[in-house]
N, C-alpha and C positions, 0 to 999 in steps of 0.2 A: 952704178946702176945702168942697165942696158934696156933697150926696147923690149927685150924678151921678158923682163920683170913686170912690165906694164900691160902686156897682152891680156892677161885674165881680167883686167879692169876695162881695157879699151874695147874689146870685142862686144860685150853686152851694151856698152854705152853707144857704140856705133850702130848696133842693131836697133836699139830704142830710137835713136835719132832718125834713122831711115824709115822706120815704121811710122813715127809721128809725121815726118815729111810726106809720106805717101798718103796717110789719112787726110792730112790738111789739103794736099793738092787735089785729091779726089773730091773733097767737100767743096773746094773753090770751083772746080770745073762742073759740078753738078747742080750748083745753086746760082740763081740769077740775081738775087738781091743781097746787098751787104749793108751792115749797119753804118760803116764808114768806108769810103774809098770805092774802087772799082776792081773788077776781076784782074786786070793787068797790074794794078798797084799791088794787090795781095800776092800775086804770083812772084813779082819782083821781090817783095819783102820776104817771102819764105825761101826763095832761092838764095838771096844774099845773106839772110839771117838763118841759115839752115841749122846752126848750133843751138837748137831748142828755142831761141829767141823769136825767130820769125813765125813758126807755127803757133807758139804760145800767144804772141801778139794777135794773130788772126783770131784765135778762139776767144780771146778776151775782148778785143776791140772791133773786129770785123764781122764776125758771125752774126747773121740775122736770126733772131729767135722766131721760131715758127709757131 
């Protein structure tokens, strides 16, 4: 198996990952209050945990319901 065999699976996965990262980063930068943590903490979490985990953690644990 080569990398070429995985490209049809990887391209949509990377696209979804980047879209989720962008939405999460925009939300963090446009809101002032968070359920847990601070803006800096959540930016670090989503940058380090970019493989779906960081953004999902933010929306589950950090997003303040308005």
